[in-house]
Steps between C-alpha positions, in 0.01 A plus 500: 500500500466403133476149367789419269364301208722263311383406151592185315686709242711670767579176673831337420466124495734323734439148381523360151194289577299802618397291796583761759486874528533781745290787622594750767154629576427776746212472745376839613225613742182605327177562692629283779581210266805385312497489125624189330834529319486495123520147368750408233389292203735211577545297809565383756593841629601686809328796660680717751281758670559811706383293794818291458314181413645280227223315319587204280238365262512120496409349163526135601236297683567393858369151573702455817847514347562851635574702185316795650795517739793378290441728200485822706815386681686515169388859443570604860850354486613701199313807622641475855150567625378466857325161484246610761393774257446267204144426393356278228209524260375202305480580131177431315538367148621762257721465194718780631628263769637256244501126575295436815483121491615317813631148443806293429672642811580806292389805701832587662705378204313716247481812718845491659679723251213737411416573863864551593534745212184682608622530858847611395356760261281643776798513735707681241230762448464556874876543534507748213220702659678493836831604345334808352363600842828430679716656230700179503613225264237225486775236495607604851156462657376195687155348539373292790145415605342769284735778609764665279805635684776736396800365697686829467234733641315232700174633355221253425188487284228238509334340198188695598685830450664384177201342326379819331832630363609151399181445302593793272820329388560279200517130575864392452565270208774304671521425869754307702354213699630396840749223544354205688751559779336838565149362549346601832146366458520227238614177660354591839197339663206734445148438627233505233378852446136393534536248784287702741221546245499128427482383861242764599277435201551840337667351192256482211464173314253433223252352747502829695380715210163673533364754251169689511204309362693174485321169457643155570525200270565129538550294186414137435743370238490182295659217703657353185747712307336650194151406614203717400155572641249262342203602716453772763214548742566801724154523658606387847818706489308820430270430795792512747480826700754753371551342158457752219632345181603172340750540214645242262872537424656359186866403480748717310777271382786432740461839673166383641459126441203455733134511398280578794195657662541799731256577780512870594367616836517757778759292690747223435297268725181563306684448172641168621160381629349597168768308318420191708137529385586503129377204296755451222561212263845504344617374163850383584589416142814304412669583831327209673733257325802626694605368837824467691512136390460581128753783524750279680468236230553758228805644677649152535449429131608835357820534702637204303463688171619842620687704240832678546497864613863519612810304401857560612768253403377163378272332752411203280864409441592558865213279610575222252764327706547652847655299778180553697156644426278639773138594434191609690149631441344787696140621521352830617131596531297807420518757782279793604637831629270515805560862600383598848285788373239353264475670163290815492455815297287814503396658171298807418403521134325811368431649160831685522726212594591258776685510829623192685648429842678170554818325602668420170851408394448636150283813492595549134338166414188593697485833318532354151265205555227711659535766230467235229202331665312828550616649168666792675829679446782417738490848653131450585583214737657592834654217703568569869754255642422383852723295728488128424430232758727261311561472129749224411413554132122458533430872504683543172182402313216748440202261518359621831531864393315426177219335693453807717506733199246294303260473796530872577416588142204265501341641818602864460664533842835443670540132587735302722553140392629277781612143438459226758786269590327228300478732196868572531605136535293377209552787253871572501773517238688196628865407506526239222519130576802330340687173461878477460727216391869565557803291403863551596807349338798421726838420340762251618660768719171548687446836332158633402536549123141506370164633618182432304182657638162428341186661636134539411258765625199713411682826439425849631608663174275270295204578726522870424614455140402175329728590208806565713816397315672427831230355726768390748608859576351504851595138571867462402681741733778319682506226235607662174737721701622227736809664653704188570815402312365191326639437152179370345157635591172434322155630590181373331145629546152374421198731512202325658148642445287578804180693571649628827603870496868545573692790652812619677539352849770625736839434330312359198690214331787513749268362768463195274835462330709554813324205663591278205856628452605496864328171578668335203841645585460351847416164343808523279718581800367205700533260205859604432606509866554875514393766746204695350645841583845412371345369178327831434813697584697287255252596228556870571857583398633812666479801270242341267250748352203446274294747302548865418351832604486658844427179691695200367507180703813488719598161636699657784184655643310170494803328651502758778140440615557123482811528717314716753217250554751214509694670779205648693306173502788287624461290185662163546527545876304353788120500484274633776378149569387171353251502218628822344615569148646789304441601142646767276388700196608816317350701218577805289170672427385854427869591474558416868679213669349290778603182679335310783563213735192342655508285811205267556397249761276196472258397772232234459535523125440877495744759368585804709721764339707616795734755351579674171822692449490731200762723339400753238701733279265756346760768436507812715256435785279809521309405814634180661193473721276497194722246325494269798122525526455421132728197516320372810166549326622320189609206715154480661336515158735234361453270798121526470523377141755230575320350797130551430371676191352350185224606264313208344249509215185296442254569221692811400457656846727548802418267789663702780290775658677646804795464735368175646589320176769741378681555831760764568792439735383502862684679779596169663664395173714812468872427516769721641624712210839666474559747217852606411523799265820525299653850509536633146575812300327361190175654380196355679317209341185307595417381850123440525521168319856352514452372856235252385659272234751322729240413767331188359817327374694575820221340706461206259873434516491521880216247510709263287794559731306378802268240345673381183175567315519715188198730456460608138155657503332789678348529750706247694328173580696251712242222477 
């Protein structure tokens, strides 16, 4: 049976963004093997073979959020495929796939329409092919579980039988998408498509990669940020059995900010033992002047002189003579990502190009940075995307890929670079530290009429672009678009210099700003004798909208999640016992709406978070099981930061080294979590991150509720 090739020219685009395409490829027996269907020059795409298998290429990285299941579900729904016959293939980096970055809770949101169109187009072509065989009108045919039926004659044809004739048809320009009410798969609990591979160890992560002739490298990096090698004696390192090479690595701007020395050996163990034997003297440079104490002093000073970045109404006039003024100062530390799988990458650099294998959130960034560093063309660098053992924003950066590529080139062999936990903790792109001073003006009628928020931070944008005209871009979300009906709002920002590399940490600035906003709203409610939930509801007039485009803020949706947690938590009712408190917080982030009520208990001066009730509205829920898991994971991540985590600096270097001094939430600390997903017909929005921002303020407010002590800095310290 012939392979039906589909060229780019013959393909009719079904998305204005060219982010999705379709192929109906035909697999045919040849010498006992199946040929691969022809691949279209855009993606992601669908392959339907004469074996009846539907293969969906996944162009987003899966770091535990389950997109390798949710994205194929979208295709299968519109296609009416048999879910048990759906397979996935992880896309390697290629420009034909369009945007492959995974971050900002955007995978489902960005692929929702293109994948629906692709699935619907494939279904239409299969129906047309079936109609020709049946001698019937395609509009009268039905499709269910990969089988097309002619109701009149009762005849049926499977996708396997229709793949070849359908692939000869033109792709329809316009296709009708299903109504949400007709969904059969979307909205249902679906087990992850690769669950069995994960639990049996068949799933391939970066650490699992082996290639012929591969060597292993461990890299000693400067303890202080920006430090350089002043003196190197590698004599003892080279005497370690198995060690083959010692290679100096120079930093490459913000893509690779670490200078280091790589020990390359026949095994990771030998490489690490060789690294221990290195005798290196470092020139730390100006970084030694920075510490947590000096940074804290600078933040305190600079927040007072912050300059306006957002002004609505007239804050100065509103604050000039209010009936009451309430103010507070909040502090947040640097934070590491601390992914479970330490960073690693395999690179094979030859005279003809480079190939890499790694878990990355942005394979396009890896491709361009490696190509630039090795002076290669983009098409000479192949990036194979492996499963990620946690990302949280850390695996957005290409530094660890660059290290592997540079070492491979230096030694002339494939090399796997594996970081230790200590490497990972002390050489991260950290969530920025920040200080916030907030004032509220209350009029004679006890109404909140003015909100003035000043904050200072070392910015993410300024780290990557020192000439950024808006260095607050990755710090101001939730502040300059504060959704509450307050007549006068002012936001001021001060950029504070720091040698510490900064990056995007799960929910980015919302993990910071939600703590400040929701904690301060709770303070305002208590000071004015109002219920915290009723105060927020009063600031969200029914029907209020903000912004334009496909995803404007809708107050009714935020009100809805607030009302759900109020009712499900028994807010205002009897407590489970003495020494318990409740706290509330809500946040609109990544175009989704989330609210939480935390219930805490106090025993012997220790906080135990007993229960968290969360409601989330992320538009149409594709896989509720995946949504629930992501929200639960976000709550664990947020609780870890709120209760325990802090990165401190001394002499320009990170002091924490492992989980003993940067602890994650322990199993005995895990609260009962209830996740309520709001039914919706709206287009899907983000869900990987929105569950995190309400966590810290809800717990802080609950602690105040039971102890009367206001905690305004993270992590929480009661003494």
